[in-house]
N, C-alpha and C positions, 0 to 999 in steps of 0.2 A: 625535472619530473622525479617524483618520489619513487624510491626503489621498493618500499614496503608500505602497506596500508596503515592507517592509524590503528592502534591497538583496539581490540573489541571492548566496547563499553558494557560492563556487566551490570545488570539490573538487579535491584533487591527482589526478594521473593514476593513481597507485597507491594503493589503499586496501583495507581489509578488506571482502570481500563474502561473504555467506553465502546458500546456496540453501535455501529453505524450501518446505515442501509444505503446501497447504491442500486440504481436501475441501469441495466445495459441498454444500448440502442435497440436490441432485439426484444426488450421488455422483460428480461429476467431480473428478479430482485435478488440481490446478494447481501448477506449480512457479514460484516467484518468486525472483529474486536481489535481496537487500537489500544496499545499499552503506552503509557506516558512515563517519561523520566521524572521521578519526584524531585531531582536536584536541578532540573532545568524546566521551569514552569511551562507546561503546555507543549513540550517537544516530544513528538511521537518517536518511539524507539523500537516498536515492534508492531506487526499486524498479523492477525490470524483470520483465516476463513472460518465463519461460524455456520452458515447455512445458505441454501439457495439452489443448488443443483442436486440431482438424484445421487443418493449415497452410493459410492463406488463407481461413479461415472468418470470417464476420461476428463471431462470439464472440471469436476470436483478436484481431481488430483492435480490438474494444471493450475488451478487457483491456489491450492494449498502450497504447491511448489513455488509459485510466484510470490506468495506471502513470505515464505521462508527466505527467498533471495532478497526481497525488499527489506525484510527485517535485518538481515546481515549487513546490508548497505547502511541502514540507519544506525546500527550498533557500531559500525566502523567510522562513524562521523559524518556520513552524507546526510544532507538535509532533504526533506521531501521535495522542495522546489527544484533542487539540483537533479534529482532523479526524474521528476516529471518533465522538465524541459528537454531532456534527452530522448524522450520516447516519441514514436511516430504518431502522426495525426493524419486524418483523412477528411475529405469534404463529404458532407452529408447531402442527401437529395435536396434539402431546403437551402443549400449553399453555406450553411454554417460549418465550422471546423470543429472536429471532436477527436479525442484519442482513438487510435485505430485498433487498440486491443484492450482487453480487460485489465492488463497490467497498467496501462496508462490511466484507466479509470480508478484503479486502486491508488496509484501514486497521487492523482488529482484529489482524491478523497482525503489523503493524508495532508495535503497542502491545506485543504479546507478545515481540517481538524485542528490546525494551529490557531491560537488566538490572534 
């Protein structure tokens, strides 16, 4: 087991960013901005919350904090699929399996954002 994480990958000031929309099981639409590493084609290295919850609400702050933590993982070398596979899932009323939290939905969207 490694004693220290990989060094943080610094991103250039200008890079490709794409706004993506996800819908929660409760029907909330959330907009995320995904920043890509220009040196590794199509690799997400950061995610920011753009819009979706009432400004100043507890949910907005939770999503913002989740995005910061996910971005730190990405910048220290973790891949979106590695993050997503570690998160909880729950069975829906229709029998399908889905991520149990908004954090899982964000990680899943980053997996989908890769080519």
